[in-house]
Each structure stands twice: as structure tokens, then as C-alpha cells.
mmCIF file of the protein (N, C-alpha, C, O) and its ligand, coordinates in Angstrom:
data_MODEL
# 
_entry.id   MODEL 
# 
loop_
_entity.id 
_entity.type 
_entity.pdbx_number_of_molecules 
1 polymer     1 
2 non-polymer 1 
# 
_entity_poly.entity_id                      1 
_entity_poly.type                           'polypeptide(L)' 
_entity_poly.nstd_linkage                   no 
_entity_poly.nstd_monomer                   no 
_entity_poly.pdbx_seq_one_letter_code       MPGSYGIKCSPHFAMGMVMLIQVGDIPQADFPADLPRRAKDRFTSILARETE 
_entity_poly.pdbx_seq_one_letter_code_can   MPGSYGIKCSPHFAMGMVMLIQVGDIPQADFPADLPRRAKDRFTSILARETE 
_entity_poly.pdbx_strand_id                 A 
# 
loop_
_entity_poly_seq.entity_id 
_entity_poly_seq.num 
_entity_poly_seq.mon_id 
_entity_poly_seq.hetero 
1 1  MET n 
1 2  PRO n 
1 3  GLY n 
1 4  SER n 
1 5  TYR n 
1 6  GLY n 
1 7  ILE n 
1 8  LYS n 
1 9  CYS n 
1 10 SER n 
1 11 PRO n 
1 12 HIS n 
1 13 PHE n 
1 14 ALA n 
1 15 MET n 
1 16 GLY n 
1 17 MET n 
1 18 VAL n 
1 19 MET n 
1 20 LEU n 
1 21 ILE n 
1 22 GLN n 
1 23 VAL n 
1 24 GLY n 
1 25 ASP n 
1 26 ILE n 
1 27 PRO n 
1 28 GLN n 
1 29 ALA n 
1 30 ASP n 
1 31 PHE n 
1 32 PRO n 
1 33 ALA n 
1 34 ASP n 
1 35 LEU n 
1 36 PRO n 
1 37 ARG n 
1 38 ARG n 
1 39 ALA n 
1 40 LYS n 
1 41 ASP n 
1 42 ARG n 
1 43 PHE n 
1 44 THR n 
1 45 SER n 
1 46 ILE n 
1 47 LEU n 
1 48 ALA n 
1 49 ARG n 
1 50 GLU n 
1 51 THR n 
1 52 GLU n 
# 
loop_
_struct_asym.id 
_struct_asym.entity_id 
A 1 
B 2 
# 
loop_
_chem_comp.id 
_chem_comp.type 
_chem_comp.mon_nstd_flag 
ALA 'L-peptide linking' y 
ARG 'L-peptide linking' y 
ASP 'L-peptide linking' y 
CU  non-polymer         . 
CYS 'L-peptide linking' y 
GLN 'L-peptide linking' y 
GLU 'L-peptide linking' y 
GLY 'peptide linking'   y 
HIS 'L-peptide linking' y 
ILE 'L-peptide linking' y 
LEU 'L-peptide linking' y 
LYS 'L-peptide linking' y 
MET 'L-peptide linking' y 
PHE 'L-peptide linking' y 
PRO 'L-peptide linking' y 
SER 'L-peptide linking' y 
THR 'L-peptide linking' y 
TYR 'L-peptide linking' y 
VAL 'L-peptide linking' y 
# 
_pdbx_entity_nonpoly.entity_id   2 
_pdbx_entity_nonpoly.name        ? 
_pdbx_entity_nonpoly.comp_id     CU 
# 
_pdbx_nonpoly_scheme.asym_id         B 
_pdbx_nonpoly_scheme.entity_id       2 
_pdbx_nonpoly_scheme.mon_id          CU 
_pdbx_nonpoly_scheme.ndb_seq_num     1 
_pdbx_nonpoly_scheme.pdb_seq_num     101 
_pdbx_nonpoly_scheme.auth_seq_num    101 
_pdbx_nonpoly_scheme.pdb_mon_id      CU 
_pdbx_nonpoly_scheme.auth_mon_id     CU 
_pdbx_nonpoly_scheme.pdb_strand_id   A 
_pdbx_nonpoly_scheme.pdb_ins_code    . 
# 
loop_
_atom_site.group_PDB 
_atom_site.id 
_atom_site.type_symbol 
_atom_site.label_atom_id 
_atom_site.label_alt_id 
_atom_site.label_comp_id 
_atom_site.label_asym_id 
_atom_site.label_entity_id 
_atom_site.label_seq_id 
_atom_site.pdbx_PDB_ins_code 
_atom_site.Cartn_x 
_atom_site.Cartn_y 
_atom_site.Cartn_z 
_atom_site.occupancy 
_atom_site.B_iso_or_equiv 
_atom_site.pdbx_formal_charge 
_atom_site.auth_seq_id 
_atom_site.auth_comp_id 
_atom_site.auth_asym_id 
_atom_site.auth_atom_id 
_atom_site.pdbx_PDB_model_num 
ATOM   1   N  N  . MET A 1 1  ? -21.459 20.231 -0.840  1.00 0.00 ? 1   MET A N  1 
ATOM   2   C  CA . MET A 1 1  ? -21.978 19.388 -1.591  1.00 0.00 ? 1   MET A CA 1 
ATOM   3   C  C  . MET A 1 1  ? -21.114 18.032 -1.691  1.00 0.00 ? 1   MET A C  1 
ATOM   4   O  O  . MET A 1 1  ? -19.887 18.132 -1.689  1.00 0.00 ? 1   MET A O  1 
ATOM   5   N  N  . PRO A 1 2  ? -21.637 16.952 -1.766  1.00 0.00 ? 2   PRO A N  1 
ATOM   6   C  CA . PRO A 1 2  ? -20.963 15.478 -1.748  1.00 0.00 ? 2   PRO A CA 1 
ATOM   7   C  C  . PRO A 1 2  ? -20.117 15.539 -2.966  1.00 0.00 ? 2   PRO A C  1 
ATOM   8   O  O  . PRO A 1 2  ? -20.463 16.216 -3.934  1.00 0.00 ? 2   PRO A O  1 
ATOM   9   N  N  . GLY A 1 3  ? -19.159 14.941 -2.949  1.00 0.00 ? 3   GLY A N  1 
ATOM   10  C  CA . GLY A 1 3  ? -18.204 14.617 -4.290  1.00 0.00 ? 3   GLY A CA 1 
ATOM   11  C  C  . GLY A 1 3  ? -16.698 14.549 -3.883  1.00 0.00 ? 3   GLY A C  1 
ATOM   12  O  O  . GLY A 1 3  ? -16.374 14.309 -2.720  1.00 0.00 ? 3   GLY A O  1 
ATOM   13  N  N  . SER A 1 4  ? -15.864 14.750 -4.793  1.00 0.00 ? 4   SER A N  1 
ATOM   14  C  CA . SER A 1 4  ? -14.384 14.575 -4.787  1.00 0.00 ? 4   SER A CA 1 
ATOM   15  C  C  . SER A 1 4  ? -13.933 15.648 -5.489  1.00 0.00 ? 4   SER A C  1 
ATOM   16  O  O  . SER A 1 4  ? -14.151 15.793 -6.691  1.00 0.00 ? 4   SER A O  1 
ATOM   17  N  N  . TYR A 1 5  ? -13.139 16.632 -4.618  1.00 0.00 ? 5   TYR A N  1 
ATOM   18  C  CA . TYR A 1 5  ? -12.745 17.900 -4.957  1.00 0.00 ? 5   TYR A CA 1 
ATOM   19  C  C  . TYR A 1 5  ? -11.300 17.781 -5.097  1.00 0.00 ? 5   TYR A C  1 
ATOM   20  O  O  . TYR A 1 5  ? -10.640 17.437 -4.117  1.00 0.00 ? 5   TYR A O  1 
ATOM   21  N  N  . GLY A 1 6  ? -10.723 18.039 -6.250  1.00 0.00 ? 6   GLY A N  1 
ATOM   22  C  CA . GLY A 1 6  ? -9.292  17.866 -6.698  1.00 0.00 ? 6   GLY A CA 1 
ATOM   23  C  C  . GLY A 1 6  ? -8.367  19.233 -6.608  1.00 0.00 ? 6   GLY A C  1 
ATOM   24  O  O  . GLY A 1 6  ? -8.542  20.179 -7.375  1.00 0.00 ? 6   GLY A O  1 
ATOM   25  N  N  . ILE A 1 7  ? -7.442  19.216 -5.655  1.00 0.00 ? 7   ILE A N  1 
ATOM   26  C  CA . ILE A 1 7  ? -6.530  20.706 -5.604  1.00 0.00 ? 7   ILE A CA 1 
ATOM   27  C  C  . ILE A 1 7  ? -5.430  20.299 -5.963  1.00 0.00 ? 7   ILE A C  1 
ATOM   28  O  O  . ILE A 1 7  ? -4.992  19.164 -5.779  1.00 0.00 ? 7   ILE A O  1 
ATOM   29  N  N  . LYS A 1 8  ? -4.869  21.238 -6.533  1.00 0.00 ? 8   LYS A N  1 
ATOM   30  C  CA . LYS A 1 8  ? -3.427  21.210 -7.276  1.00 0.00 ? 8   LYS A CA 1 
ATOM   31  C  C  . LYS A 1 8  ? -2.473  22.428 -6.550  1.00 0.00 ? 8   LYS A C  1 
ATOM   32  O  O  . LYS A 1 8  ? -2.811  23.506 -6.059  1.00 0.00 ? 8   LYS A O  1 
ATOM   33  N  N  . CYS A 1 9  ? -1.215  21.823 -6.688  1.00 0.00 ? 9   CYS A N  1 
ATOM   34  C  CA . CYS A 1 9  ? -0.283  22.664 -6.337  1.00 0.00 ? 9   CYS A CA 1 
ATOM   35  C  C  . CYS A 1 9  ? 0.111   23.397 -7.894  1.00 0.00 ? 9   CYS A C  1 
ATOM   36  O  O  . CYS A 1 9  ? 0.461   22.712 -8.855  1.00 0.00 ? 9   CYS A O  1 
ATOM   37  N  N  . SER A 1 10 ? 0.014   24.527 -7.929  1.00 0.00 ? 10  SER A N  1 
ATOM   38  C  CA . SER A 1 10 ? 0.376   25.264 -9.331  1.00 0.00 ? 10  SER A CA 1 
ATOM   39  C  C  . SER A 1 10 ? 1.447   25.003 -9.956  1.00 0.00 ? 10  SER A C  1 
ATOM   40  O  O  . SER A 1 10 ? 1.386   24.627 -11.127 1.00 0.00 ? 10  SER A O  1 
ATOM   41  N  N  . PRO A 1 11 ? 2.660   25.153 -9.297  1.00 0.00 ? 11  PRO A N  1 
ATOM   42  C  CA . PRO A 1 11 ? 3.934   25.120 -9.689  1.00 0.00 ? 11  PRO A CA 1 
ATOM   43  C  C  . PRO A 1 11 ? 4.186   23.666 -10.022 1.00 0.00 ? 11  PRO A C  1 
ATOM   44  O  O  . PRO A 1 11 ? 4.889   23.515 -11.021 1.00 0.00 ? 11  PRO A O  1 
ATOM   45  N  N  . HIS A 1 12 ? 3.768   22.532 -9.406  1.00 0.00 ? 12  HIS A N  1 
ATOM   46  C  CA . HIS A 1 12 ? 4.176   21.296 -9.813  1.00 0.00 ? 12  HIS A CA 1 
ATOM   47  C  C  . HIS A 1 12 ? 2.745   20.284 -10.090 1.00 0.00 ? 12  HIS A C  1 
ATOM   48  O  O  . HIS A 1 12 ? 2.629   19.131 -9.673  1.00 0.00 ? 12  HIS A O  1 
ATOM   49  N  N  . PHE A 1 13 ? 1.926   20.886 -10.733 1.00 0.00 ? 13  PHE A N  1 
ATOM   50  C  CA . PHE A 1 13 ? 0.617   20.347 -11.196 1.00 0.00 ? 13  PHE A CA 1 
ATOM   51  C  C  . PHE A 1 13 ? 1.063   19.327 -12.393 1.00 0.00 ? 13  PHE A C  1 
ATOM   52  O  O  . PHE A 1 13 ? 0.534   18.216 -12.418 1.00 0.00 ? 13  PHE A O  1 
ATOM   53  N  N  . ALA A 1 14 ? 1.898   19.637 -13.256 1.00 0.00 ? 14  ALA A N  1 
ATOM   54  C  CA . ALA A 1 14 ? 2.359   18.863 -14.206 1.00 0.00 ? 14  ALA A CA 1 
ATOM   55  C  C  . ALA A 1 14 ? 3.203   17.751 -13.718 1.00 0.00 ? 14  ALA A C  1 
ATOM   56  O  O  . ALA A 1 14 ? 3.352   16.842 -14.535 1.00 0.00 ? 14  ALA A O  1 
ATOM   57  N  N  . MET A 1 15 ? 3.746   17.623 -12.658 1.00 0.00 ? 15  MET A N  1 
ATOM   58  C  CA . MET A 1 15 ? 4.423   16.447 -11.830 1.00 0.00 ? 15  MET A CA 1 
ATOM   59  C  C  . MET A 1 15 ? 3.591   15.948 -11.303 1.00 0.00 ? 15  MET A C  1 
ATOM   60  O  O  . MET A 1 15 ? 4.080   14.960 -10.756 1.00 0.00 ? 15  MET A O  1 
ATOM   61  N  N  . GLY A 1 16 ? 2.229   16.023 -11.038 1.00 0.00 ? 16  GLY A N  1 
ATOM   62  C  CA . GLY A 1 16 ? 1.238   15.125 -10.339 1.00 0.00 ? 16  GLY A CA 1 
ATOM   63  C  C  . GLY A 1 16 ? 1.096   15.603 -8.879  1.00 0.00 ? 16  GLY A C  1 
ATOM   64  O  O  . GLY A 1 16 ? 0.560   14.833 -8.082  1.00 0.00 ? 16  GLY A O  1 
ATOM   65  N  N  . MET A 1 17 ? 1.543   16.840 -8.451  1.00 0.00 ? 17  MET A N  1 
ATOM   66  C  CA . MET A 1 17 ? 1.259   17.220 -7.061  1.00 0.00 ? 17  MET A CA 1 
ATOM   67  C  C  . MET A 1 17 ? -0.131  17.896 -6.688  1.00 0.00 ? 17  MET A C  1 
ATOM   68  O  O  . MET A 1 17 ? -0.390  19.097 -6.614  1.00 0.00 ? 17  MET A O  1 
ATOM   69  N  N  . VAL A 1 18 ? -0.788  17.021 -6.515  1.00 0.00 ? 18  VAL A N  1 
ATOM   70  C  CA . VAL A 1 18 ? -2.263  17.164 -6.308  1.00 0.00 ? 18  VAL A CA 1 
ATOM   71  C  C  . VAL A 1 18 ? -2.825  16.350 -4.999  1.00 0.00 ? 18  VAL A C  1 
ATOM   72  O  O  . VAL A 1 18 ? -2.303  15.349 -4.507  1.00 0.00 ? 18  VAL A O  1 
ATOM   73  N  N  . MET A 1 19 ? -4.057  17.043 -4.536  1.00 0.00 ? 19  MET A N  1 
ATOM   74  C  CA . MET A 1 19 ? -4.594  16.163 -3.324  1.00 0.00 ? 19  MET A CA 1 
ATOM   75  C  C  . MET A 1 19 ? -6.020  16.187 -3.532  1.00 0.00 ? 19  MET A C  1 
ATOM   76  O  O  . MET A 1 19 ? -6.532  16.977 -4.325  1.00 0.00 ? 19  MET A O  1 
ATOM   77  N  N  . LEU A 1 20 ? -6.753  15.270 -2.785  1.00 0.00 ? 20  LEU A N  1 
ATOM   78  C  CA . LEU A 1 20 ? -8.139  15.135 -3.010  1.00 0.00 ? 20  LEU A CA 1 
ATOM   79  C  C  . LEU A 1 20 ? -8.712  15.353 -1.739  1.00 0.00 ? 20  LEU A C  1 
ATOM   80  O  O  . LEU A 1 20 ? -8.224  14.809 -0.749  1.00 0.00 ? 20  LEU A O  1 
ATOM   81  N  N  . ILE A 1 21 ? -9.907  16.249 -1.646  1.00 0.00 ? 21  ILE A N  1 
ATOM   82  C  CA . ILE A 1 21 ? -10.781 16.142 -0.702  1.00 0.00 ? 21  ILE A CA 1 
ATOM   83  C  C  . ILE A 1 21 ? -12.168 15.377 -0.931  1.00 0.00 ? 21  ILE A C  1 
ATOM   84  O  O  . ILE A 1 21 ? -12.954 15.747 -1.803  1.00 0.00 ? 21  ILE A O  1 
ATOM   85  N  N  . GLN A 1 22 ? -12.385 14.424 -0.196  1.00 0.00 ? 22  GLN A N  1 
ATOM   86  C  CA . GLN A 1 22 ? -13.664 13.648 -0.505  1.00 0.00 ? 22  GLN A CA 1 
ATOM   87  C  C  . GLN A 1 22 ? -14.827 14.039 0.629   1.00 0.00 ? 22  GLN A C  1 
ATOM   88  O  O  . GLN A 1 22 ? -14.775 13.807 1.837   1.00 0.00 ? 22  GLN A O  1 
ATOM   89  N  N  . VAL A 1 23 ? -15.803 14.647 -0.058  1.00 0.00 ? 23  VAL A N  1 
ATOM   90  C  CA . VAL A 1 23 ? -17.245 14.960 0.819   1.00 0.00 ? 23  VAL A CA 1 
ATOM   91  C  C  . VAL A 1 23 ? -18.123 14.012 0.753   1.00 0.00 ? 23  VAL A C  1 
ATOM   92  O  O  . VAL A 1 23 ? -18.602 13.810 -0.362  1.00 0.00 ? 23  VAL A O  1 
ATOM   93  N  N  . GLY A 1 24 ? -18.531 13.274 1.745   1.00 0.00 ? 24  GLY A N  1 
ATOM   94  C  CA . GLY A 1 24 ? -19.709 12.075 1.598   1.00 0.00 ? 24  GLY A CA 1 
ATOM   95  C  C  . GLY A 1 24 ? -18.981 10.898 1.298   1.00 0.00 ? 24  GLY A C  1 
ATOM   96  O  O  . GLY A 1 24 ? -17.778 10.920 1.036   1.00 0.00 ? 24  GLY A O  1 
ATOM   97  N  N  . ASP A 1 25 ? -19.674 9.868  1.328   1.00 0.00 ? 25  ASP A N  1 
ATOM   98  C  CA . ASP A 1 25 ? -19.376 8.510  0.928   1.00 0.00 ? 25  ASP A CA 1 
ATOM   99  C  C  . ASP A 1 25 ? -18.810 7.876  -0.205  1.00 0.00 ? 25  ASP A C  1 
ATOM   100 O  O  . ASP A 1 25 ? -18.065 6.897  -0.243  1.00 0.00 ? 25  ASP A O  1 
ATOM   101 N  N  . ILE A 1 26 ? -19.357 8.703  -1.301  1.00 0.00 ? 26  ILE A N  1 
ATOM   102 C  CA . ILE A 1 26 ? -18.812 8.105  -2.820  1.00 0.00 ? 26  ILE A CA 1 
ATOM   103 C  C  . ILE A 1 26 ? -17.995 8.821  -3.417  1.00 0.00 ? 26  ILE A C  1 
ATOM   104 O  O  . ILE A 1 26 ? -18.144 10.020 -3.652  1.00 0.00 ? 26  ILE A O  1 
ATOM   105 N  N  . PRO A 1 27 ? -16.853 7.993  -3.778  1.00 0.00 ? 27  PRO A N  1 
ATOM   106 C  CA . PRO A 1 27 ? -15.632 8.575  -4.358  1.00 0.00 ? 27  PRO A CA 1 
ATOM   107 C  C  . PRO A 1 27 ? -16.136 8.813  -5.897  1.00 0.00 ? 27  PRO A C  1 
ATOM   108 O  O  . PRO A 1 27 ? -16.110 7.840  -6.650  1.00 0.00 ? 27  PRO A O  1 
ATOM   109 N  N  . GLN A 1 28 ? -16.557 9.976  -6.348  1.00 0.00 ? 28  GLN A N  1 
ATOM   110 C  CA . GLN A 1 28 ? -16.785 10.128 -7.797  1.00 0.00 ? 28  GLN A CA 1 
ATOM   111 C  C  . GLN A 1 28 ? -15.759 11.189 -8.253  1.00 0.00 ? 28  GLN A C  1 
ATOM   112 O  O  . GLN A 1 28 ? -15.466 12.206 -7.623  1.00 0.00 ? 28  GLN A O  1 
ATOM   113 N  N  . ALA A 1 29 ? -15.307 10.833 -9.329  1.00 0.00 ? 29  ALA A N  1 
ATOM   114 C  CA . ALA A 1 29 ? -14.258 12.012 -10.071 1.00 0.00 ? 29  ALA A CA 1 
ATOM   115 C  C  . ALA A 1 29 ? -14.634 12.307 -11.682 1.00 0.00 ? 29  ALA A C  1 
ATOM   116 O  O  . ALA A 1 29 ? -14.868 11.301 -12.351 1.00 0.00 ? 29  ALA A O  1 
ATOM   117 N  N  . ASP A 1 30 ? -14.695 13.360 -12.226 1.00 0.00 ? 30  ASP A N  1 
ATOM   118 C  CA . ASP A 1 30 ? -14.659 13.549 -13.386 1.00 0.00 ? 30  ASP A CA 1 
ATOM   119 C  C  . ASP A 1 30 ? -13.636 14.427 -13.812 1.00 0.00 ? 30  ASP A C  1 
ATOM   120 O  O  . ASP A 1 30 ? -13.602 15.624 -13.530 1.00 0.00 ? 30  ASP A O  1 
ATOM   121 N  N  . PHE A 1 31 ? -12.753 13.786 -14.532 1.00 0.00 ? 31  PHE A N  1 
ATOM   122 C  CA . PHE A 1 31 ? -11.480 14.302 -14.631 1.00 0.00 ? 31  PHE A CA 1 
ATOM   123 C  C  . PHE A 1 31 ? -11.513 15.413 -15.991 1.00 0.00 ? 31  PHE A C  1 
ATOM   124 O  O  . PHE A 1 31 ? -12.103 15.078 -17.018 1.00 0.00 ? 31  PHE A O  1 
ATOM   125 N  N  . PRO A 1 32 ? -10.956 16.494 -15.901 1.00 0.00 ? 32  PRO A N  1 
ATOM   126 C  CA . PRO A 1 32 ? -10.882 17.360 -17.071 1.00 0.00 ? 32  PRO A CA 1 
ATOM   127 C  C  . PRO A 1 32 ? -10.146 16.921 -18.180 1.00 0.00 ? 32  PRO A C  1 
ATOM   128 O  O  . PRO A 1 32 ? -9.055  16.418 -17.913 1.00 0.00 ? 32  PRO A O  1 
ATOM   129 N  N  . ALA A 1 33 ? -10.497 16.990 -19.440 1.00 0.00 ? 33  ALA A N  1 
ATOM   130 C  CA . ALA A 1 33 ? -9.746  16.536 -20.592 1.00 0.00 ? 33  ALA A CA 1 
ATOM   131 C  C  . ALA A 1 33 ? -8.382  17.067 -20.554 1.00 0.00 ? 33  ALA A C  1 
ATOM   132 O  O  . ALA A 1 33 ? -7.476  16.357 -20.990 1.00 0.00 ? 33  ALA A O  1 
ATOM   133 N  N  . ASP A 1 34 ? -8.134  18.196 -20.100 1.00 0.00 ? 34  ASP A N  1 
ATOM   134 C  CA . ASP A 1 34 ? -6.663  18.704 -20.195 1.00 0.00 ? 34  ASP A CA 1 
ATOM   135 C  C  . ASP A 1 34 ? -5.775  18.466 -18.988 1.00 0.00 ? 34  ASP A C  1 
ATOM   136 O  O  . ASP A 1 34 ? -4.706  19.043 -18.787 1.00 0.00 ? 34  ASP A O  1 
ATOM   137 N  N  . LEU A 1 35 ? -6.429  17.396 -18.075 1.00 0.00 ? 35  LEU A N  1 
ATOM   138 C  CA . LEU A 1 35 ? -5.690  17.150 -16.851 1.00 0.00 ? 35  LEU A CA 1 
ATOM   139 C  C  . LEU A 1 35 ? -4.516  16.518 -17.227 1.00 0.00 ? 35  LEU A C  1 
ATOM   140 O  O  . LEU A 1 35 ? -4.676  15.709 -18.142 1.00 0.00 ? 35  LEU A O  1 
ATOM   141 N  N  . PRO A 1 36 ? -3.129  16.662 -16.711 1.00 0.00 ? 36  PRO A N  1 
ATOM   142 C  CA . PRO A 1 36 ? -1.891  16.227 -16.956 1.00 0.00 ? 36  PRO A CA 1 
ATOM   143 C  C  . PRO A 1 36 ? -1.844  14.932 -16.741 1.00 0.00 ? 36  PRO A C  1 
ATOM   144 O  O  . PRO A 1 36 ? -2.481  14.550 -15.759 1.00 0.00 ? 36  PRO A O  1 
ATOM   145 N  N  . ARG A 1 37 ? -1.245  14.080 -17.400 1.00 0.00 ? 37  ARG A N  1 
ATOM   146 C  CA . ARG A 1 37 ? -1.434  12.708 -17.133 1.00 0.00 ? 37  ARG A CA 1 
ATOM   147 C  C  . ARG A 1 37 ? -0.902  12.038 -15.756 1.00 0.00 ? 37  ARG A C  1 
ATOM   148 O  O  . ARG A 1 37 ? -1.475  11.096 -15.208 1.00 0.00 ? 37  ARG A O  1 
ATOM   149 N  N  . ARG A 1 38 ? 0.345   12.696 -15.249 1.00 0.00 ? 38  ARG A N  1 
ATOM   150 C  CA . ARG A 1 38 ? 0.696   12.370 -13.849 1.00 0.00 ? 38  ARG A CA 1 
ATOM   151 C  C  . ARG A 1 38 ? -0.334  12.877 -12.873 1.00 0.00 ? 38  ARG A C  1 
ATOM   152 O  O  . ARG A 1 38 ? -0.663  12.056 -12.017 1.00 0.00 ? 38  ARG A O  1 
ATOM   153 N  N  . ALA A 1 39 ? -0.871  13.977 -12.830 1.00 0.00 ? 39  ALA A N  1 
ATOM   154 C  CA . ALA A 1 39 ? -1.975  14.344 -12.006 1.00 0.00 ? 39  ALA A CA 1 
ATOM   155 C  C  . ALA A 1 39 ? -3.199  13.281 -12.098 1.00 0.00 ? 39  ALA A C  1 
ATOM   156 O  O  . ALA A 1 39 ? -3.715  12.809 -11.085 1.00 0.00 ? 39  ALA A O  1 
ATOM   157 N  N  . LYS A 1 40 ? -3.588  12.969 -13.346 1.00 0.00 ? 40  LYS A N  1 
ATOM   158 C  CA . LYS A 1 40 ? -4.617  12.020 -13.234 1.00 0.00 ? 40  LYS A CA 1 
ATOM   159 C  C  . LYS A 1 40 ? -4.076  10.538 -12.506 1.00 0.00 ? 40  LYS A C  1 
ATOM   160 O  O  . LYS A 1 40 ? -4.795  9.881  -11.754 1.00 0.00 ? 40  LYS A O  1 
ATOM   161 N  N  . ASP A 1 41 ? -2.858  10.205 -12.833 1.00 0.00 ? 41  ASP A N  1 
ATOM   162 C  CA . ASP A 1 41 ? -2.506  9.049  -12.466 1.00 0.00 ? 41  ASP A CA 1 
ATOM   163 C  C  . ASP A 1 41 ? -2.634  9.047  -11.016 1.00 0.00 ? 41  ASP A C  1 
ATOM   164 O  O  . ASP A 1 41 ? -3.212  8.122  -10.445 1.00 0.00 ? 41  ASP A O  1 
ATOM   165 N  N  . ARG A 1 42 ? -2.024  10.229 -10.262 1.00 0.00 ? 42  ARG A N  1 
ATOM   166 C  CA . ARG A 1 42 ? -2.277  10.460 -8.681  1.00 0.00 ? 42  ARG A CA 1 
ATOM   167 C  C  . ARG A 1 42 ? -3.712  10.370 -8.310  1.00 0.00 ? 42  ARG A C  1 
ATOM   168 O  O  . ARG A 1 42 ? -4.039  9.641  -7.374  1.00 0.00 ? 42  ARG A O  1 
ATOM   169 N  N  . PHE A 1 43 ? -4.589  11.051 -8.970  1.00 0.00 ? 43  PHE A N  1 
ATOM   170 C  CA . PHE A 1 43 ? -5.988  11.000 -8.507  1.00 0.00 ? 43  PHE A CA 1 
ATOM   171 C  C  . PHE A 1 43 ? -6.351  9.639  -8.695  1.00 0.00 ? 43  PHE A C  1 
ATOM   172 O  O  . PHE A 1 43 ? -6.886  9.078  -7.739  1.00 0.00 ? 43  PHE A O  1 
ATOM   173 N  N  . THR A 1 44 ? -6.171  9.027  -9.703  1.00 0.00 ? 44  THR A N  1 
ATOM   174 C  CA . THR A 1 44 ? -6.804  7.532  -9.726  1.00 0.00 ? 44  THR A CA 1 
ATOM   175 C  C  . THR A 1 44 ? -6.175  6.749  -8.384  1.00 0.00 ? 44  THR A C  1 
ATOM   176 O  O  . THR A 1 44 ? -6.881  6.055  -7.653  1.00 0.00 ? 44  THR A O  1 
ATOM   177 N  N  . SER A 1 45 ? -4.959  6.930  -8.201  1.00 0.00 ? 45  SER A N  1 
ATOM   178 C  CA . SER A 1 45 ? -4.410  6.133  -7.380  1.00 0.00 ? 45  SER A CA 1 
ATOM   179 C  C  . SER A 1 45 ? -4.851  6.490  -5.907  1.00 0.00 ? 45  SER A C  1 
ATOM   180 O  O  . SER A 1 45 ? -4.948  5.624  -5.038  1.00 0.00 ? 45  SER A O  1 
ATOM   181 N  N  . ILE A 1 46 ? -5.128  7.920  -5.673  1.00 0.00 ? 46  ILE A N  1 
ATOM   182 C  CA . ILE A 1 46 ? -5.966  8.293  -4.541  1.00 0.00 ? 46  ILE A CA 1 
ATOM   183 C  C  . ILE A 1 46 ? -7.022  7.576  -4.203  1.00 0.00 ? 46  ILE A C  1 
ATOM   184 O  O  . ILE A 1 46 ? -7.200  7.083  -3.089  1.00 0.00 ? 46  ILE A O  1 
ATOM   185 N  N  . LEU A 1 47 ? -7.991  7.464  -5.444  1.00 0.00 ? 47  LEU A N  1 
ATOM   186 C  CA . LEU A 1 47 ? -9.337  7.114  -5.364  1.00 0.00 ? 47  LEU A CA 1 
ATOM   187 C  C  . LEU A 1 47 ? -9.328  5.608  -5.151  1.00 0.00 ? 47  LEU A C  1 
ATOM   188 O  O  . LEU A 1 47 ? -10.218 5.055  -4.505  1.00 0.00 ? 47  LEU A O  1 
ATOM   189 N  N  . ALA A 1 48 ? -8.259  4.916  -5.732  1.00 0.00 ? 48  ALA A N  1 
ATOM   190 C  CA . ALA A 1 48 ? -8.236  3.471  -5.525  1.00 0.00 ? 48  ALA A CA 1 
ATOM   191 C  C  . ALA A 1 48 ? -8.060  2.900  -4.061  1.00 0.00 ? 48  ALA A C  1 
ATOM   192 O  O  . ALA A 1 48 ? -8.657  1.938  -3.578  1.00 0.00 ? 48  ALA A O  1 
ATOM   193 N  N  . ARG A 1 49 ? -6.972  3.822  -3.374  1.00 0.00 ? 49  ARG A N  1 
ATOM   194 C  CA . ARG A 1 49 ? -6.714  3.582  -1.729  1.00 0.00 ? 49  ARG A CA 1 
ATOM   195 C  C  . ARG A 1 49 ? -7.878  3.755  -1.118  1.00 0.00 ? 49  ARG A C  1 
ATOM   196 O  O  . ARG A 1 49 ? -8.244  2.914  -0.298  1.00 0.00 ? 49  ARG A O  1 
ATOM   197 N  N  . GLU A 1 50 ? -8.785  5.047  -1.451  1.00 0.00 ? 50  GLU A N  1 
ATOM   198 C  CA . GLU A 1 50 ? -9.841  5.313  -0.568  1.00 0.00 ? 50  GLU A CA 1 
ATOM   199 C  C  . GLU A 1 50 ? -11.092 4.387  -0.734  1.00 0.00 ? 50  GLU A C  1 
ATOM   200 O  O  . GLU A 1 50 ? -12.038 4.535  0.040   1.00 0.00 ? 50  GLU A O  1 
ATOM   201 N  N  . THR A 1 51 ? -11.132 3.391  -1.763  1.00 0.00 ? 51  THR A N  1 
ATOM   202 C  CA . THR A 1 51 ? -12.226 2.428  -1.840  1.00 0.00 ? 51  THR A CA 1 
ATOM   203 C  C  . THR A 1 51 ? -11.791 1.078  -1.501  1.00 0.00 ? 51  THR A C  1 
ATOM   204 O  O  . THR A 1 51 ? -12.532 0.124  -1.736  1.00 0.00 ? 51  THR A O  1 
ATOM   205 N  N  . GLU A 1 52 ? -10.436 0.900  -0.869  1.00 0.00 ? 52  GLU A N  1 
ATOM   206 C  CA . GLU A 1 52 ? -9.816  -0.382 -0.480  1.00 0.00 ? 52  GLU A CA 1 
ATOM   207 C  C  . GLU A 1 52 ? -10.814 -0.633 0.977   1.00 0.00 ? 52  GLU A C  1 
ATOM   208 O  O  . GLU A 1 52 ? -10.648 -1.634 1.674   1.00 0.00 ? 52  GLU A O  1 
HETATM 209 CU CU . CU  B 2 .  ? 4.247   21.522 -5.365  1.00 0.00 2 101 CU  A CU 1 
# 
């Protein structure tokens, strides 16, 4: 299914060790409310790079 899928490294999730798998052309992301700030920052950075 098209979308953006976040993957986390469980022991380092709070430090922002995440990756993003994008399926399809549209980078969409719905962040969970309890997403750690560093992980959210990393996802936001990845998505910004992807749309340049
Ligand atoms: Cu890690």
C-alpha cells in the first residue's frame, strides 16, 4: 500500500535512530503523539530531503 513507513531501532529509538521506507510517489507521514522528539526530527529531516 502506498505511504511512508517508519522503522525504529528499539534500543536507540529515543535517540532518533529510525529509517523511512517510502512506497509510491507521495511522502505522507502521520506521526504518533508519543513519538520521541529526536525520532520525529529525524523523520522530518528525511522527508524534507526526499521532496527536494
Ligand atoms: Cu540503534
